[in-house]
C-alpha positions as CSV (number, residue, x, y, z in Angstrom):
1,X,-28.3,-7.6,-13.7
2,X,-25.5,-7.6,-11.3
3,X,-25.0,-4.9,-8.6
4,X,-21.6,-3.4,-7.7
5,X,-21.0,-5.5,-4.9
6,X,-20.8,-8.6,-7.1
7,X,-19.0,-6.8,-9.9
8,X,-16.0,-5.7,-7.0
9,X,-16.0,-9.5,-6.0
10,X,-15.4,-10.8,-9.4
11,X,-12.7,-8.1,-10.0
12,X,-11.1,-8.4,-7.1
13,X,-11.2,-12.2,-7.5
14,X,-9.5,-11.8,-10.7
15,X,-6.6,-9.5,-10.0
16,X,-6.1,-12.0,-7.3
17,X,-5.7,-14.7,-9.6
18,X,-3.4,-12.5,-12.0
19,X,-1.1,-11.3,-9.2
20,X,-0.7,-15.0,-8.4
21,X,0.5,-15.9,-11.8
22,X,2.5,-12.8,-11.9
23,X,4.7,-14.2,-9.3
24,X,4.6,-17.5,-10.1
25,X,5.9,-16.5,-14.2
26,X,9.1,-15.1,-12.9
27,X,9.0,-12.3,-11.1
28,X,13.0,-12.4,-9.5
29,X,13.5,-12.7,-5.7
30,X,12.7,-9.2,-3.9
31,X,15.5,-7.5,-2.0
32,X,12.8,-6.5,0.7
33,X,9.4,-8.1,2.0
34,X,6.3,-5.5,1.9
35,X,3.8,-6.2,3.9
36,X,0.4,-4.0,4.8
37,X,0.5,-2.7,8.3
38,X,-3.1,-0.1,8.4
39,X,-5.3,1.2,5.9
40,X,-7.0,4.2,7.9
41,X,-10.8,5.4,6.2
42,X,-9.9,9.6,6.8
43,X,-13.8,10.0,6.8
44,X,-13.3,13.6,7.9
45,X,-10.5,14.4,5.5
46,X,-12.6,12.6,2.4
47,X,-9.0,10.4,2.9
48,X,-7.9,7.0,3.2
49,X,-4.1,6.2,4.4
50,X,-2.4,3.2,3.5
51,X,0.8,2.1,5.6
52,X,3.2,-0.6,4.3
53,X,6.2,-2.0,5.9
54,X,9.3,-2.7,4.3
55,X,11.8,-5.1,5.7
56,X,15.2,-5.3,3.8
57,X,16.2,-9.0,2.5
58,X,19.9,-8.5,1.7
59,X,22.5,-6.5,3.4
60,X,23.3,-3.0,1.6
61,X,19.8,-2.5,0.8
62,X,18.9,1.3,-0.9
63,X,14.9,2.1,-0.6
64,X,14.7,3.4,-4.0
65,X,10.9,4.9,-4.5
66,X,9.0,3.9,-7.0
67,X,6.1,6.9,-8.3
68,X,3.7,4.6,-9.3
69,X,0.9,3.0,-7.6
70,X,-2.3,1.5,-8.3
71,X,-5.7,1.3,-6.0
72,X,-9.6,0.6,-5.6
73,X,-11.3,2.5,-2.8
74,X,-14.6,2.5,-4.2
75,X,-16.0,1.5,-7.3
76,X,-13.0,3.1,-9.9
77,X,-9.5,1.9,-10.3
78,X,-7.1,4.4,-9.8
79,X,-3.6,4.6,-11.4
80,X,-1.5,7.3,-10.4
81,X,2.2,8.6,-10.6
82,X,2.8,9.9,-7.1
83,X,5.2,12.3,-7.7
84,X,2.8,14.0,-10.3
85,X,-0.8,13.6,-8.1
86,X,-1.3,16.5,-5.9
87,X,-3.6,13.9,-4.2
88,X,-1.0,11.3,-3.3
89,X,1.4,12.1,-0.9
90,X,4.0,9.6,0.4
91,X,6.3,9.6,3.5
92,X,8.7,7.3,4.5
93,X,10.1,6.5,8.4
94,X,12.4,4.6,9.6
95,X,11.9,2.8,13.0
96,X,12.1,5.9,14.4
97,X,8.5,7.0,13.5
98,X,7.3,6.7,16.9
99,X,9.6,10.4,17.6
100,X,8.7,11.8,14.5
101,X,5.3,10.8,14.4
102,X,3.4,10.5,17.4
103,X,0.0,9.9,16.1
104,X,0.7,7.1,13.9
105,X,3.0,6.1,17.1
106,X,-0.2,5.3,19.1
107,X,-2.1,3.9,16.1
108,X,1.1,1.3,15.5
109,X,2.1,0.8,19.1
110,X,2.1,-2.9,18.5
111,X,4.4,-3.2,15.5
112,X,7.9,-4.4,15.6
113,X,10.2,-2.6,13.8
114,X,14.0,-3.6,13.2
115,X,16.8,-1.2,13.1
116,X,16.6,-1.2,9.5
117,X,13.0,-1.4,8.3
118,X,11.0,1.4,7.1
119,X,7.6,2.5,6.7
120,X,5.6,3.8,3.7
121,X,2.5,6.1,4.6
122,X,0.7,7.0,1.7
123,X,-1.9,9.5,2.1
124,X,-4.8,9.9,-0.8
125,X,-7.0,12.3,-1.0
126,X,-10.1,13.8,-2.8
127,X,-11.6,9.7,-2.9
128,X,-15.1,10.4,-3.6
129,X,-17.7,8.2,-2.1
130,X,-19.3,6.4,0.6
131,X,-17.6,4.7,3.6
132,X,-14.5,2.5,2.6
133,X,-15.7,-1.2,2.9
134,X,-13.0,-3.1,0.8
135,X,-10.5,-2.8,-1.8
136,X,-6.9,-2.7,-2.7
137,X,-3.6,-1.0,-3.0
138,X,-0.8,-1.9,-5.4
139,X,3.0,-0.7,-4.8
140,X,6.2,-1.4,-5.3
141,X,9.8,-0.5,-5.4
142,X,12.7,-0.2,-7.3
143,X,14.6,-3.1,-6.7
144,X,18.0,-2.2,-4.5
145,X,20.3,-5.0,-6.4
146,X,18.3,-4.0,-10.1
147,X,17.1,-0.7,-10.6
148,X,15.8,-1.6,-13.6
149,X,13.1,-4.1,-11.8
150,X,9.6,-3.3,-9.9
151,X,8.4,-6.3,-7.9
152,X,4.7,-5.1,-7.2
153,X,2.5,-6.8,-4.8
154,X,-1.3,-6.2,-4.3
155,X,-2.5,-5.9,-0.6
156,X,-6.2,-6.4,-0.5
157,X,-8.5,-5.3,2.7
158,X,-12.1,-5.3,3.8
159,X,-13.9,-4.2,6.6
160,X,-12.6,-5.9,9.3
161,X,-9.1,-4.2,8.4
162,X,-9.7,-1.0,8.1
163,X,-9.7,1.7,10.6
164,X,-11.9,4.4,10.9
165,X,-10.5,7.7,11.8
């Protein structure tokens, strides 16, 4: 019988394969580049914070937030609508995040931000389970140049990339 770790690893490999195929099979070129900055295990608050950096790749970029996200922070994959989920909060910062979020600024002291970059900070509460060891977070903005298209990205992380707070 397979244990939960083996099942998680197989699931993550399948997701990586699917996401790679999805990109190859015709997703449009994106108007932005999104990268995973940090994953924070907020043990005392029973929460996880995911920080993504958005860098526009076109002139006149407009940040259009999507309400859909998916994540795995333990044993169960969760698909959520951020706008309707009381356990999920998103905060958007520009390059002035250092003055608006000093705690975040200290944590991200080595982060390079251009004037037109954004930080998306997702705080997901009521995460049941033990210590966060590995998982993924999937998200995509609506495209600035075509508001009917979302280019989702899946960000996988493991124990080495998680900050315990």
